[in-house]
C-alpha positions in Angstrom: 2.1 -9.6 17.9 3.7 -7.0 20.3 7.3 -6.0 20.2 7.7 -7.2 23.8 9.9 -4.2 24.7 8.5 -1.9 27.4 11.5 0.4 27.8 10.1 3.3 25.8 6.7 3.0 27.5 8.2 3.1 30.9 10.1 6.3 30.1 7.0 8.0 28.6 3.7 7.2 30.4 1.8 9.3 27.8 3.1 7.3 24.9 2.3 4.1 26.9 -1.3 5.1 27.1 -1.5 5.7 23.3 0.1 2.4 22.5 -2.3 0.6 24.9 -5.2 2.1 22.9 -3.7 1.1 19.6 -2.7 -2.4 20.7 -6.0 -2.9 22.5 -7.9 -2.3 19.2 -5.5 -4.1 16.9 -4.8 -7.2 19.1 -8.1 -7.4 20.9 -6.4 -7.6 24.4 -3.0 -7.1 26.0 -0.3 -9.6 25.2 -0.5 -12.6 27.5 1.4 -15.5 25.7 4.9 -16.4 24.8 5.8 -17.7 21.3 6.1 -21.3 22.6 2.6 -21.1 24.2 1.2 -19.8 21.0 2.6 -22.6 18.9 1.5 -25.2 21.5 -2.1 -23.9 21.6 -2.3 -23.8 17.8 -0.9 -27.3 17.5 1.8 -26.1 15.2 5.5 -27.0 15.6 7.5 -24.0 17.0 10.0 -24.1 14.1 7.1 -23.8 11.6 5.6 -20.9 13.5 8.9 -19.1 13.7 9.5 -19.6 10.0 6.1 -18.0 9.2 6.8 -15.0 11.6 10.2 -14.5 10.0 8.8 -14.5 6.5 6.1 -12.0 7.6 8.9 -9.7 9.0 7.8 -9.8 12.6 10.3 -9.1 15.4 11.8 -12.2 17.1 11.0 -11.9 20.9 12.9 -13.9 23.5 11.5 -17.3 24.7 10.0 -15.8 27.9 8.7 -12.5 26.3 5.0 -12.1 26.7 4.4 -10.6 23.2 1.4 -12.6 21.8 -2.4 -12.8 22.2 -5.1 -15.4 21.3 -5.3 -13.6 17.9 -1.8 -15.0 17.1 -3.0 -18.5 18.0 -6.0 -18.1 15.7 -3.7 -16.9 12.9 -1.5 -19.9 13.2 -4.5 -22.2 13.2 -5.9 -20.6 10.1 -2.5 -20.8 8.4 -2.2 -24.5 9.3 -5.6 -25.1 7.8 -4.6 -23.4 4.5 -1.5 -25.6 4.4 -3.6 -28.7 4.9 -6.0 -27.6 2.2 -3.1 -27.2 -0.2 -3.6 -23.5 -0.7 -0.2 -22.8 0.9 1.9 -25.5 -0.7 5.6 -25.8 0.2 6.5 -24.1 -3.1 4.2 -21.2 -2.7 4.2 -20.8 1.1 7.4 -18.7 1.5 6.7 -16.5 -1.5 3.1 -15.8 -0.6 3.7 -15.2 3.1 6.7 -13.0 2.3 4.6 -10.9 0.0 2.0 -10.5 2.6 4.6 -9.3 5.1 6.2 -6.8 2.8 2.9 -5.3 1.6 1.3 -4.9 5.0 4.5 -3.7 6.6 4.8 -0.8 4.1 1.1 0.0 4.5 1.4 0.0 8.3 4.5 2.3 8.2 2.6 4.8 5.9 -0.5 4.7 8.0 1.2 5.2 11.4 3.3 8.1 9.9 0.1 9.7 8.6 -1.5 9.5 12.0 1.6 10.8 13.8 1.8 13.8 11.3 -1.8 14.7 12.0 -1.5 14.3 15.8 1.7 16.3 16.1 0.1 19.3 14.3 -2.1 20.0 17.4 -1.3 21.2 20.9 -1.7 17.8 22.7 -0.2 15.1 20.3 -0.7 12.2 22.7 -4.4 12.9 23.4 -4.9 13.6 19.7 -3.2 10.3 18.6 -5.3 8.4 21.1 -8.4 9.9 19.7 -7.4 9.3 16.1 -6.5 5.7 16.9 -9.9 5.0 18.3 -11.8 6.9 15.5 -9.6 6.1 12.5 -8.4 2.5 12.8 -11.8 0.8 12.5 -12.6 2.8 9.4 -9.2 2.1 7.9 -9.7 -1.7 8.5 -13.1 -1.6 6.9 -11.8 0.3 3.8 -8.8 -2.0 3.5 -11.1 -5.1 3.5 -13.3 -3.4 0.9 -10.4 -2.5 -1.4 -8.9 -6.0 -1.1 -12.2 -7.6 -2.1 -12.6 -5.3 -5.1 -9.1 -6.1 -6.3 -9.6 -9.7 -5.6 -12.7 -9.7 -7.8 -10.8 -8.0 -10.6 -7.8 -10.3 -10.3 -10.1 -13.4 -10.3 -11.6 -12.3 -13.7 -8.1 -12.0 -15.1 -7.1 -15.4 -13.7 -10.2 -16.9 -15.2 -9.1 -15.7 -18.6 -5.6 -17.2 -18.0 -7.1 -20.5 -17.0 -9.4 -20.6 -20.0 -6.4 -20.0 -22.3 -4.6 -23.0 -20.7 -1.3 -21.2 -20.3 0.5 -19.6 -17.3 1.5 -16.7 -19.6 -0.8 -14.1 -21.1 -0.2 -11.4 -23.8 0.3 -8.1 -22.1 1.8 -4.7 -22.9 4.5 -3.8 -20.4 5.8 -0.3 -19.9 8.4 1.3 -17.7 8.3 5.1 -17.3 11.3 6.7 -15.8 11.8 10.3 -14.5 14.6 12.1 -16.5 17.2 13.8 -14.3 15.9 12.4 -11.1 19.3 12.1 -9.4 20.3 15.8 -10.0 16.8 17.0 -9.1 16.7 15.0 -5.8 20.0 16.5 -4.7 18.4 20.0 -4.8 15.3 19.2 -2.8 14.8 18.9 0.9 13.5 15.5 2.1 9.9 16.7 2.4 10.0 18.4 -1.0 11.4 15.2 -2.6 8.6 13.1 -1.0 5.9 15.5 -2.2 7.4 15.6 -5.7 7.5 11.8 -6.0 4.0 11.5 -4.6 2.7 14.0 -7.1 4.3 12.0 -9.9 2.9 8.7 -8.7 -0.6 10.2 -8.2 -0.6 11.7 -11.7 0.9 8.5 -13.3 -1.6 6.3 -11.5 -4.5 8.4 -12.7 -3.4 8.2 -16.3 -2.8 4.5 -16.2 -6.1 3.6 -14.5 -8.1 6.1 -16.7 -6.9 4.3 -19.8 -7.5 0.7 -18.7 -4.0 -0.1 -17.4 -2.8 -1.5 -14.1 0.0 -0.2 -11.9 2.3 -3.1 -11.0 4.7 -1.1 -8.8 6.4 2.2 -8.4 10.2 2.2 -7.7 11.2 5.6 -6.6 11.5 7.5 -9.8 10.0 4.8 -12.0 6.6 3.3 -12.7 5.9 -0.1 -14.1 2.4 -0.7 -15.6 0.7 -3.2 -17.8 -2.3 -3.2 -20.1 -4.2 -5.9 -22.0 -4.5 -3.6 -25.0 -1.1 -2.4 -26.5 -2.9 0.7 -27.9 -4.0 1.7 -24.4 -0.4 1.3 -23.1 0.9 3.3 -26.0 -1.6 6.1 -25.2 -0.6 6.1 -21.6 3.1 6.3 -22.3 2.7 9.1 -24.9 0.5 11.1 -22.6 3.1 10.9 -19.9 5.9 11.9 -22.3 3.8 14.8 -23.6 3.0 16.1 -20.2 6.6 15.9 -19.3 7.5 18.1 -22.3 4.9 20.7 -21.4 6.7 23.6 -19.5 3.3 24.6 -17.9 2.7 21.1 -16.5 4.2 20.1 -13.2 4.5 16.5 -14.4 8.3 15.7 -14.7 10.1 14.9 -17.9 10.1 11.2 -18.5 11.1 8.5 -21.0 9.4 5.2 -21.5 10.0 1.7 -22.8 7.1 -0.4 -24.1 7.1 -4.1 -25.0 4.3 -6.5 -25.9 4.1 -10.3 -25.7 3.7 -13.3 -23.4 4.1 -12.3 -19.7 3.9 -14.4 -16.5 1.9 -13.0 -13.6 3.0 -14.0 -10.2 2.1 -12.6 -6.8 1.1 -9.2 -8.2 4.3 -8.9 -10.3 5.1 -9.6 -13.9 8.0 -11.6 -15.3 9.6 -12.8 -18.5 11.6 -11.5 -21.5 9.0 -8.9 -22.4 9.4 -7.2 -19.0 13.2 -7.3 -19.3 13.0 -5.8 -22.8 10.7 -3.0 -21.6 13.2 -2.1 -18.9 16.1 -2.1 -21.3 14.3 0.1 -23.8 13.6 2.6 -21.0 17.3 2.8 -20.1 18.3 3.8 -23.7 15.3 6.0 -24.5 15.9 9.7 -24.9 14.1 12.2 -22.7 10.6 12.7 -23.8 10.5 9.7 -26.0 8.8 6.3 -26.0 10.6 3.3 -27.4 8.7 0.1 -28.4 9.9 -3.4 -29.2 9.1 -5.6 -32.1 6.0 -7.1 -30.5 4.5 -3.6 -29.7 5.5 -2.4 -33.2 3.6 -5.2 -34.9 0.6 -4.9 -32.6 0.3 -1.1 -33.1 1.3 -0.8 -36.8 -0.2 -4.0 -38.1 3.1 -4.6 -40.0 5.7 -7.3 -39.4 9.0 -6.0 -38.2 10.6 -7.9 -41.0 8.9 -5.6 -43.5 10.7 -2.6 -42.0 14.3 -3.5 -42.8 16.0 -0.1 -43.3 17.8 1.3 -40.2 16.7 4.6 -38.8 13.8 5.3 -41.2 10.3 6.7 -40.7 7.6 4.0 -41.4 4.4 4.7 -43.3 1.7 4.9 -40.6 -0.9 3.7 -43.1 -4.2 3.3 -41.1 -2.3 3.3 -37.7 -2.7 6.2 -35.3 1.1 6.2 -34.8 4.3 6.8 -36.7 7.4 4.7 -36.0 11.0 5.6 -36.5 13.2 2.5 -36.6 16.4 2.9 -34.5 19.7 1.3 -34.9 20.1 -1.9 -33.0 21.4 -1.4 -29.5 23.5 -3.6 -27.2 22.1 -3.7 -23.7 22.4 -6.2 -20.8 21.1 -9.5 -21.9 20.4 -8.4 -25.5 23.3 -7.8 -27.9 21.3 -6.3 -30.8 18.0 -5.1 -29.4 15.7 -3.6 -32.1 13.4 -0.7 -31.2 11.2 2.0 -32.7 10.5 5.5 -31.5 6.7 5.8 -31.1 5.0 9.0 -32.2 1.4 10.1 -33.0 0.6 10.1 -36.7 -1.0 13.6 -36.6 
């Protein structure tokens, strides 16, 4: 789907040529249809087509704007078929399509920025961008399809386990890791420096999570949310991040973490439920360099019931556990008037 606005191209013939190359590859041919013609050829009511495009985040062209190609017709036909098969039910349609739109919009913005940065580093940016578009885009498309299939296979295995259990919720360790002093640090950095700093943090955090069997759910600026099937794996990841943040010779920033364990609902690549909320609340009250765990994580990691550890602010006997736990005083946070937590440390 094209933007339908040719003002910039008319002012810059060079840019127009670059966009023609990109659109030619991505859309297959120049736009030749209006939105009403697309809906008519697909046999889909115009209001349904417009709703889907809106959820996907596409621009809204005028009625007479020639901004579509036969590829848009095929997309509507395929979407209609999924709806008839019941894959896109009325309940899930909006959420799924919206997730597609947001995910691919962010990916597209990042990829075009990357191409532009590479192109502008040379003497002839327009020629270089045209060359890159022709050489890079087919490879990017192939890699994206491969990555999607690998993640789909992994997600299918997890969903099979959920279906076998007969429940929409599964036991997961959920952890938030937050950069300490992000606001003050961000004020002292130039925009490019801030982006590089955050990317370095995200890359290092992602590596630690994946290497220890966890999965990144999302990164939110200065915060990472990850999950793990094994609470011990999640504890190891959180402790490693906290330890790296405390090392003056490591560029990894100082962090604090909140870890909770229990039944979690997976939906559209995100996680929901009280366990997620508790992990977030623990992160907000954790001290720099520390990892706080909830009752579920405490029991899973220590092998003891929280009811056996009644004394406030005392060090628990690690026993055979690889960890030590310091029970904290109950804390009032949003949604939880007396949230119990333990500081997690290694036993050695």
